[in-house]
FIBAMAR-192819 format. One record per residue (C-alpha): x, z, y. Coordinates in nm, 2 decimals. Example, Ala and Ser with C-alpha at 12.3 -4.5 7.8 and 13.67 -1.06 7.14 Angstrom:
2
+--------+--------+--------+
:      x :      z :      y :
+--------+--------+--------+
:   1.23 :   0.78 :  -0.45 :
:   1.37 :   0.71 :  -0.11 :
+--------+--------+--------+
END
This chain:
232
+--------+--------+--------+
:      x :      z :      y :
+--------+--------+--------+
:  -2.70 :  -4.51 :   0.08 :
:  -2.88 :  -4.20 :   0.22 :
:  -2.87 :  -4.10 :  -0.14 :
:  -2.52 :  -4.17 :  -0.19 :
:  -2.43 :  -3.97 :   0.12 :
:  -2.63 :  -3.69 :   0.01 :
:  -2.45 :  -3.67 :  -0.33 :
:  -2.13 :  -3.68 :  -0.15 :
:  -2.24 :  -3.38 :   0.08 :
:  -2.33 :  -3.21 :  -0.23 :
:  -2.01 :  -3.25 :  -0.40 :
:  -1.83 :  -3.17 :  -0.09 :
:  -2.02 :  -2.83 :  -0.07 :
:  -1.98 :  -2.75 :  -0.43 :
:  -1.60 :  -2.81 :  -0.41 :
:  -1.56 :  -2.59 :  -0.10 :
:  -1.74 :  -2.32 :  -0.25 :
:  -1.53 :  -2.36 :  -0.58 :
:  -1.20 :  -2.32 :  -0.39 :
:  -1.02 :  -2.04 :  -0.52 :
:  -0.91 :  -1.73 :  -0.35 :
:  -0.58 :  -1.74 :  -0.16 :
:  -0.44 :  -1.40 :  -0.33 :
:  -0.52 :  -1.22 :  -0.66 :
:  -0.60 :  -0.86 :  -0.62 :
:  -0.60 :  -0.59 :  -0.90 :
:  -0.75 :  -0.25 :  -0.91 :
:  -0.54 :   0.06 :  -1.05 :
:  -0.78 :   0.37 :  -1.11 :
:  -0.67 :   0.72 :  -1.21 :
:  -0.84 :   1.08 :  -1.20 :
:  -0.65 :   1.11 :  -0.84 :
:  -0.81 :   0.80 :  -0.69 :
:  -0.77 :   0.42 :  -0.69 :
:  -0.57 :   0.15 :  -0.53 :
:  -0.62 :  -0.19 :  -0.51 :
:  -0.31 :  -0.41 :  -0.47 :
:  -0.24 :  -0.75 :  -0.38 :
:   0.00 :  -0.95 :  -0.59 :
:   0.23 :  -1.18 :  -0.40 :
:   0.21 :  -1.55 :  -0.45 :
:   0.60 :  -1.56 :  -0.35 :
:   0.68 :  -1.39 :  -0.70 :
:   0.47 :  -1.60 :  -0.94 :
:   0.65 :  -1.52 :  -1.26 :
:   0.56 :  -1.12 :  -1.20 :
:   0.22 :  -1.20 :  -1.08 :
:   0.12 :  -1.40 :  -1.35 :
:   0.28 :  -1.14 :  -1.62 :
:   0.09 :  -0.86 :  -1.46 :
:  -0.24 :  -1.04 :  -1.45 :
:  -0.19 :  -1.13 :  -1.82 :
:  -0.13 :  -0.77 :  -1.94 :
:  -0.40 :  -0.65 :  -1.72 :
:  -0.66 :  -0.88 :  -1.86 :
:  -0.55 :  -0.79 :  -2.22 :
:  -0.58 :  -0.43 :  -2.13 :
:  -0.25 :  -0.34 :  -2.19 :
:  -0.22 :  -0.11 :  -1.92 :
:  -0.53 :   0.08 :  -2.00 :
:  -0.45 :   0.44 :  -2.10 :
:  -0.09 :   0.44 :  -2.03 :
:   0.05 :   0.71 :  -1.80 :
:   0.23 :   0.74 :  -1.48 :
:   0.50 :   0.89 :  -1.67 :
:   0.76 :   0.95 :  -1.38 :
:   0.71 :   1.08 :  -1.04 :
:   0.92 :   1.17 :  -0.74 :
:   0.78 :   1.28 :  -0.43 :
:   0.90 :   1.08 :  -0.14 :
:   1.01 :   0.82 :  -0.37 :
:   0.76 :   0.67 :  -0.62 :
:   0.53 :   0.69 :  -0.91 :
:   0.62 :   0.50 :  -1.23 :
:   0.41 :   0.38 :  -1.52 :
:   0.33 :   0.11 :  -1.77 :
:   0.55 :   0.22 :  -2.06 :
:   0.33 :   0.14 :  -2.34 :
:   0.47 :   0.46 :  -2.55 :
:   0.30 :   0.68 :  -2.31 :
:  -0.04 :   0.59 :  -2.45 :
:   0.10 :   0.65 :  -2.81 :
:   0.01 :   1.03 :  -2.92 :
:   0.30 :   1.04 :  -3.17 :
:   0.52 :   0.97 :  -2.87 :
:   0.35 :   1.11 :  -2.55 :
:   0.34 :   1.49 :  -2.66 :
:   0.41 :   1.75 :  -2.38 :
:   0.78 :   1.76 :  -2.28 :
:   0.87 :   1.43 :  -2.45 :
:   1.07 :   1.18 :  -2.23 :
:   0.88 :   0.86 :  -2.16 :
:   1.02 :   0.55 :  -2.00 :
:   1.20 :   0.35 :  -2.30 :
:   0.88 :   0.15 :  -2.40 :
:   0.86 :  -0.23 :  -2.33 :
:   0.70 :  -0.52 :  -2.46 :
:   1.02 :  -0.72 :  -2.60 :
:   1.09 :  -0.94 :  -2.29 :
:   1.19 :  -0.94 :  -1.94 :
:   1.09 :  -1.12 :  -1.62 :
:   1.37 :  -1.30 :  -1.42 :
:   1.44 :  -1.14 :  -1.09 :
:   1.24 :  -1.27 :  -0.78 :
:   1.41 :  -1.16 :  -0.46 :
:   1.30 :  -1.24 :  -0.12 :
:   1.43 :  -1.07 :   0.18 :
:   1.08 :  -1.10 :   0.32 :
:   0.96 :  -0.87 :   0.02 :
:   1.07 :  -0.51 :   0.07 :
:   1.04 :  -0.16 :  -0.06 :
:   0.80 :  -0.03 :   0.22 :
:   0.55 :   0.24 :   0.15 :
:   0.27 :   0.11 :  -0.10 :
:   0.51 :  -0.16 :  -0.24 :
:   0.45 :  -0.26 :  -0.60 :
:   0.79 :  -0.33 :  -0.77 :
:   0.90 :  -0.38 :  -1.14 :
:   1.13 :  -0.12 :  -1.31 :
:   1.43 :  -0.25 :  -1.50 :
:   1.73 :  -0.12 :  -1.70 :
:   2.09 :  -0.17 :  -1.61 :
:   2.11 :  -0.54 :  -1.68 :
:   2.34 :  -0.75 :  -1.49 :
:   2.08 :  -1.01 :  -1.37 :
:   1.85 :  -0.77 :  -1.26 :
:   1.57 :  -0.90 :  -1.45 :
:   1.26 :  -0.68 :  -1.47 :
:   1.09 :  -0.50 :  -1.73 :
:   0.82 :  -0.69 :  -1.90 :
:   0.56 :  -0.41 :  -1.82 :
:   0.70 :  -0.11 :  -1.65 :
:   0.62 :  -0.09 :  -1.28 :
:   0.65 :   0.17 :  -0.98 :
:   0.47 :   0.21 :  -0.66 :
:   0.67 :   0.33 :  -0.36 :
:   0.56 :   0.66 :  -0.17 :
:   0.87 :   0.66 :   0.02 :
:   0.99 :   0.86 :   0.34 :
:   1.05 :   0.78 :   0.71 :
:   1.40 :   0.71 :   0.80 :
:   1.59 :   0.75 :   1.12 :
:   1.84 :   0.51 :   1.29 :
:   2.12 :   0.71 :   1.16 :
:   1.97 :   0.74 :   0.82 :
:   1.95 :   0.36 :   0.80 :
:   2.29 :   0.29 :   0.93 :
:   2.44 :   0.52 :   0.67 :
:   2.27 :   0.34 :   0.42 :
:   2.38 :   0.00 :   0.52 :
:   2.75 :   0.12 :   0.54 :
:   2.70 :   0.28 :   0.19 :
:   2.48 :   0.18 :  -0.07 :
:   2.37 :  -0.16 :   0.08 :
:   2.74 :  -0.24 :   0.13 :
:   2.69 :  -0.40 :   0.47 :
:   2.38 :  -0.56 :   0.41 :
:   2.17 :  -0.57 :   0.72 :
:   1.80 :  -0.44 :   0.73 :
:   1.61 :  -0.71 :   0.92 :
:   1.47 :  -0.55 :   1.25 :
:   1.11 :  -0.57 :   1.18 :
:   1.16 :  -0.40 :   0.85 :
:   1.38 :  -0.16 :   0.99 :
:   1.10 :  -0.04 :   1.23 :
:   0.86 :   0.00 :   0.92 :
:   1.12 :   0.20 :   0.75 :
:   1.12 :   0.42 :   1.06 :
:   0.76 :   0.43 :   1.12 :
:   0.56 :   0.39 :   0.80 :
:   0.84 :   0.47 :   0.54 :
:   0.96 :   0.34 :   0.22 :
:   1.26 :   0.31 :   0.00 :
:   1.52 :   0.06 :   0.16 :
:   1.80 :   0.16 :  -0.09 :
:   1.63 :  -0.05 :  -0.37 :
:   1.58 :  -0.38 :  -0.18 :
:   1.71 :  -0.70 :  -0.33 :
:   1.79 :  -0.47 :  -0.67 :
:   1.42 :  -0.44 :  -0.78 :
:   1.19 :  -0.70 :  -0.76 :
:   0.89 :  -0.63 :  -0.52 :
:   0.58 :  -0.84 :  -0.62 :
:   0.27 :  -0.66 :  -0.45 :
:   0.16 :  -0.42 :  -0.22 :
:  -0.12 :  -0.15 :  -0.18 :
:  -0.40 :  -0.26 :   0.06 :
:  -0.64 :   0.03 :   0.02 :
:  -0.61 :   0.40 :  -0.04 :
:  -0.24 :   0.44 :  -0.07 :
:  -0.31 :   0.81 :  -0.06 :
:  -0.35 :   0.80 :  -0.44 :
:   0.00 :   0.72 :  -0.47 :
:   0.05 :   1.06 :  -0.24 :
:  -0.15 :   1.28 :  -0.47 :
:   0.01 :   1.19 :  -0.79 :
:   0.36 :   1.20 :  -0.66 :
:   0.27 :   1.56 :  -0.57 :
:   0.16 :   1.68 :  -0.90 :
:   0.37 :   1.95 :  -1.08 :
:   0.60 :   1.79 :  -1.34 :
:   0.89 :   1.87 :  -1.59 :
:   1.27 :   1.82 :  -1.59 :
:   1.20 :   1.46 :  -1.67 :
:   0.99 :   1.41 :  -1.35 :
:   0.68 :   1.36 :  -1.60 :
:   0.36 :   1.52 :  -1.47 :
:   0.27 :   1.82 :  -1.68 :
:  -0.08 :   1.70 :  -1.70 :
:  -0.11 :   1.35 :  -1.80 :
:  -0.24 :   1.09 :  -1.53 :
:  -0.36 :   0.78 :  -1.71 :
:  -0.46 :   0.47 :  -1.56 :
:  -0.71 :   0.19 :  -1.58 :
:  -0.60 :  -0.15 :  -1.45 :
:  -0.86 :  -0.41 :  -1.36 :
:  -0.83 :  -0.76 :  -1.24 :
:  -1.05 :  -0.84 :  -0.95 :
:  -1.30 :  -1.13 :  -0.95 :
:  -1.25 :  -1.44 :  -0.75 :
:  -1.53 :  -1.36 :  -0.52 :
:  -1.40 :  -1.01 :  -0.48 :
:  -1.06 :  -1.15 :  -0.41 :
:  -1.21 :  -1.39 :  -0.14 :
:  -1.37 :  -1.10 :   0.02 :
:  -1.05 :  -0.90 :   0.05 :
:  -0.86 :  -1.22 :   0.18 :
:  -1.13 :  -1.25 :   0.44 :
:  -1.12 :  -0.87 :   0.52 :
:  -0.73 :  -0.86 :   0.54 :
:  -0.74 :  -1.18 :   0.75 :
:  -0.55 :  -1.37 :   0.51 :
+--------+--------+--------+
END
């Protein structure tokens, strides 16, 4: 009997340690620094698609091809690593993977500073690009700014009080909410976004000096450590 209880205890211990992390994190590295991003479990289709592409090395060598200071930095276009298409001055942003991802909108997921969101074309269902994404740099808004936005572009849609406070103190891009899927957020070193957004660019908002990226999917152990560090 004692041996049986010992075996049960060992199995319980192994199972406990084998428990997966609550969240998946990815690291985006550039010559301008690196960020770690938590992918949201509330948007499983976007989360899993991003992980799939990252594990295949799809994003490695692609560029942040469109940057607008106080707004966002965009990347993930496969054409941006094609030397026949990414010559200086060439307009990028039309490359894709041949499929879209259905929109996953939640009021609780919004375009605060550091948000990771999916780019898309002007399709009626607001389905996301299968690969292109952006990270919000954003700016701070006043109450007057937000009231004008609600009355105009948001067509009366109210910004929840807690989000409103974040847009006033931390910043973001509230006019994009419920129009583009937000599926993650930067949890370390958001100043990388600021540095990339501030680079010199051409008339297409493309950096004059290429900003390539490497995307790494963090291990289970690293994800567990980050969950603990962030109190998740």
